[in-house]
C-alpha positions as CSV (number, residue, x, y, z in Angstrom):
1,M,2.7,0.8,16.8
2,F,0.6,-1.5,14.5
3,E,-2.6,0.0,15.9
4,N,-1.4,3.5,14.7
5,L,-0.5,2.0,11.2
6,S,-3.8,0.3,11.0
7,G,-5.6,3.5,11.8
8,M,-3.4,5.4,9.3
9,V,-4.3,2.9,6.6
10,K,-8.0,3.4,7.3
11,E,-7.6,7.3,7.1
12,L,-5.7,6.9,3.8
13,R,-8.5,4.9,2.2
14,D,-11.0,7.7,2.5
15,P,-9.3,10.5,0.2
16,V,-9.2,8.4,-3.0
17,T,-8.4,10.1,-6.2
18,N,-10.6,9.7,-9.3
19,A,-7.8,7.7,-11.0
20,E,-7.5,5.3,-7.9
21,R,-11.3,4.9,-7.9
22,L,-11.3,4.0,-11.6
23,L,-8.5,1.5,-11.3
24,W,-9.9,-0.1,-8.0
25,N,-13.4,-0.5,-9.8
26,Y,-11.5,-2.7,-12.2
27,L,-9.2,-4.4,-9.7
28,R,-12.0,-5.2,-7.2
29,T,-13.7,-7.5,-9.9
30,K,-10.8,-10.0,-9.2
31,P,-9.7,-10.1,-12.8
32,D,-8.9,-13.6,-13.8
33,G,-9.3,-14.6,-10.2
34,F,-6.6,-12.4,-8.8
35,T,-7.4,-10.7,-5.6
36,F,-6.1,-7.2,-5.1
37,R,-5.9,-5.1,-1.9
38,R,-6.1,-1.4,-1.6
39,Q,-3.6,0.6,0.5
40,Y,-1.5,-2.3,1.5
41,A,1.2,-1.8,4.2
42,F,4.9,-2.8,3.6
43,G,6.7,-1.6,6.6
44,C,6.4,2.2,6.5
45,F,5.4,2.2,2.8
46,L,1.7,1.9,1.7
47,A,1.1,0.6,-1.7
48,D,-1.9,1.9,-3.5
49,F,-2.7,-1.7,-4.7
50,Y,-1.2,-5.1,-4.1
51,C,-1.8,-8.6,-5.3
52,H,-0.2,-11.2,-3.0
53,R,-0.5,-14.1,-5.5
54,L,1.1,-12.1,-8.3
55,K,3.6,-10.5,-5.8
56,L,2.7,-7.1,-7.7
57,V,2.6,-3.6,-6.3
58,I,0.7,-1.0,-8.3
59,E,1.3,2.7,-7.5
60,V,-0.8,5.6,-8.8
61,V,1.1,8.9,-9.0
62,D,-0.1,12.4,-9.4
63,S,0.9,13.6,-13.0
64,L,0.7,17.3,-11.8
65,V,3.5,17.0,-9.2
66,P,6.8,17.8,-10.8
67,Q,8.8,14.7,-11.4
68,N,11.9,16.0,-9.6
69,E,9.8,16.4,-6.4
70,T,8.9,12.7,-6.3
71,K,11.6,10.8,-8.3
72,E,13.9,10.1,-5.2
73,P,11.2,8.9,-2.9
74,D,9.5,6.8,-5.6
75,T,12.6,5.2,-6.7
76,C,13.5,4.4,-3.1
77,R,10.1,2.7,-2.5
78,Q,10.4,0.8,-5.8
79,Q,13.9,-0.5,-5.0
80,M,12.7,-1.6,-1.5
81,V,9.7,-3.4,-2.9
82,E,11.7,-5.0,-5.6
83,G,14.4,-5.9,-3.2
84,D,11.8,-8.1,-1.4
85,G,11.1,-10.0,-4.7
86,L,8.0,-8.2,-5.7
87,K,7.1,-6.7,-9.0
88,F,6.4,-2.8,-9.2
89,I,4.4,-0.9,-11.7
90,R,3.5,2.7,-11.8
91,F,0.8,4.6,-13.6
92,T,0.1,8.3,-13.6
93,D,-3.4,9.5,-12.8
94,L,-3.6,11.0,-16.2
95,Q,-2.8,7.6,-17.8
96,I,-5.6,6.0,-15.9
97,E,-8.2,8.7,-16.5
98,S,-7.3,9.3,-20.2
99,D,-6.7,5.8,-21.3
100,L,-7.9,3.2,-18.7
101,E,-8.2,0.5,-21.4
102,S,-4.4,0.7,-22.1
103,V,-3.7,0.5,-18.4
104,I,-5.9,-2.5,-18.0
105,N,-4.3,-4.1,-21.1
106,E,-0.8,-3.6,-19.5
107,L,-2.1,-5.3,-16.3
108,Q,-3.6,-8.0,-18.2
109,E,-0.2,-8.8,-19.6
110,L,1.2,-9.0,-16.1
111,L,-1.4,-11.5,-15.1
112,Y,0.1,-14.1,-17.5
113,V,3.9,-13.6,-16.9
């Protein structure tokens, strides 16, 4: 089973969106010494980005998908993650692409909480 999940994670790493690429370019620099992982598996859920030291999950969602189509699954994932004692933050691809600086500022605030 874990071999299949490992293969699935590798497959999901290839089709990266522009927003994920922009955010990853920042996170991979290990801001303030914090290491982030991309496409990190939590059971049957794959987080876009995860920092173990901060216990922080970052999700990038497609702003073009109608909110009513993604709200329930997104809420369920968030509750699962937060139920395990982790912090969860979500950005839309539009937020990242149009105002990366604000996204980075918001993440910087989380680094020191």
